[in-house]
C-alpha positions as CSV (number, residue, x, y, z in Angstrom):
1,M,118.5,120.9,86.6
2,M,119.5,117.2,86.9
3,I,119.1,117.0,90.9
4,V,115.5,118.6,90.8
5,G,114.6,116.6,88.2
6,G,116.1,113.4,90.1
7,A,114.5,114.6,93.0
8,L,111.2,115.4,91.8
9,A,111.2,111.9,90.0
10,G,112.1,110.4,93.8
11,L,108.8,112.6,95.2
12,L,107.0,111.1,92.4
13,F,107.8,107.5,93.2
14,G,107.6,108.1,96.6
15,F,104.6,108.7,96.5
16,G,103.2,106.4,94.3
17,L,104.7,103.8,96.4
18,L,103.2,105.3,99.6
19,I,99.7,105.5,97.4
20,S,99.5,102.3,95.9
21,G,100.5,100.4,99.4
22,L,103.9,98.9,98.2
23,A,105.3,100.9,101.1
24,H,103.6,98.6,103.3
25,P,104.5,95.2,104.7
26,D,101.1,93.9,105.3
27,K,99.9,94.9,102.0
28,V,102.9,93.2,100.0
29,Q,102.5,89.9,102.0
30,G,98.3,90.0,101.6
31,F,99.8,89.8,97.5
32,L,102.4,87.5,97.9
33,D,100.1,84.5,100.1
34,L,99.2,82.8,97.2
35,A,97.6,80.4,99.2
36,G,95.5,81.8,101.9
37,Q,93.7,85.8,101.5
38,W,95.3,86.7,98.9
39,D,95.3,90.4,97.7
40,P,95.7,91.0,94.0
41,S,95.5,95.2,94.2
42,L,99.0,95.2,93.8
43,A,99.1,93.2,90.4
44,F,97.2,96.2,89.2
45,V,100.0,98.8,90.2
46,M,102.9,96.3,88.8
47,G,100.7,96.4,85.7
48,G,100.5,100.0,85.4
49,A,104.2,100.2,85.7
50,I,105.1,98.2,83.1
51,A,102.2,99.6,80.4
52,V,104.0,103.4,81.3
53,A,107.7,102.1,81.0
54,I,107.4,99.8,78.6
55,I,107.1,102.6,75.6
56,P,110.0,104.6,76.5
57,F,112.2,102.0,77.1
58,S,111.6,100.0,74.0
59,L,112.3,103.7,72.6
60,A,115.3,103.9,74.3
61,K,116.9,100.3,73.6
62,K,116.4,101.6,70.1
63,N,118.2,104.7,70.6
64,K,115.3,106.6,69.7
65,I,115.1,108.7,72.5
66,Q,117.6,110.2,75.2
67,P,116.8,110.6,78.9
68,V,115.7,115.0,79.6
69,S,118.7,115.0,81.5
70,G,121.4,114.3,79.1
71,V,123.1,111.4,80.6
72,K,123.6,108.3,78.7
73,M,120.9,105.6,79.6
74,E,122.5,102.3,80.4
75,L,120.5,99.5,79.8
76,P,121.1,95.6,81.0
77,T,123.0,93.6,78.0
78,R,123.3,90.3,79.7
79,T,120.5,87.6,79.3
80,D,122.2,84.8,80.7
81,V,120.9,82.9,84.1
82,D,123.5,82.1,86.0
83,K,124.2,80.6,89.6
84,K,124.5,84.2,91.3
85,L,121.5,85.2,89.9
86,L,119.1,82.2,90.6
87,I,121.0,82.6,94.4
88,G,120.5,86.7,94.6
89,S,116.4,85.9,93.3
90,A,115.8,83.5,95.8
91,L,117.4,85.4,98.7
92,F,115.4,88.5,98.0
93,G,112.4,87.0,96.9
94,V,112.3,84.9,100.8
95,G,113.8,88.5,102.5
96,W,110.3,90.5,100.6
97,G,108.3,87.6,101.7
98,L,109.1,87.3,105.2
99,A,109.4,91.0,105.7
100,G,107.3,92.5,102.5
101,Y,109.7,95.1,101.9
102,C,111.9,95.7,98.8
103,P,114.9,98.0,98.4
104,G,112.6,101.1,97.4
105,P,109.5,100.7,99.4
106,A,111.8,100.1,102.5
107,L,113.4,103.8,101.9
108,V,110.3,105.4,101.5
109,S,109.0,103.5,104.4
110,F,112.1,104.9,106.6
111,G,111.4,108.2,105.2
112,A,108.1,108.0,106.0
113,G,108.8,106.9,109.9
114,I,106.7,103.9,109.3
115,D,108.4,101.2,112.9
116,M,109.3,98.2,110.6
117,A,111.7,100.3,108.1
118,W,113.7,101.4,111.1
119,W,114.9,98.4,111.5
120,F,115.1,96.6,108.1
121,V,116.3,99.7,106.3
122,P,120.0,99.4,108.7
123,A,119.9,95.3,108.3
124,M,118.9,95.9,104.4
125,L,122.4,98.3,104.3
126,V,124.6,95.9,106.0
127,G,123.6,93.0,103.7
128,A,124.6,95.1,100.9
129,L,128.0,96.1,102.6
130,V,128.4,91.9,103.9
131,Q,128.0,91.1,99.6
132,R,130.1,93.8,98.5
133,L,132.9,93.0,101.0
134,F,133.0,89.3,100.8
135,F,131.1,88.6,97.3
136,K,133.1,90.6,94.6
């Protein structure tokens, strides 16, 4: 049953990314272009996602609710900001700005057959492999 629930959640997430435009690099780059022709529409998508998630995550943090799957929910406990976090965030931001993709939307675009994702996803996987091999 967990596989079906996971598949349905993944489909819902993927359709949401496609419908909202987050799976389209041009739309994302328009959102990130604050100095040019800024497209604020993705702020509503992100705001909607935060609004929907804030109550369940707050309850889960206080152990008032559990996932329907029965699997223990692992929430992050670290709150410190270190050099690795800052460097990783900067690299992620530069990559997101240049390509218009982050991992979730890239995989959705890959599955939807959007051309640029066919270049981006393999490069993203190589980057993840390099990080795993050299930066433990």
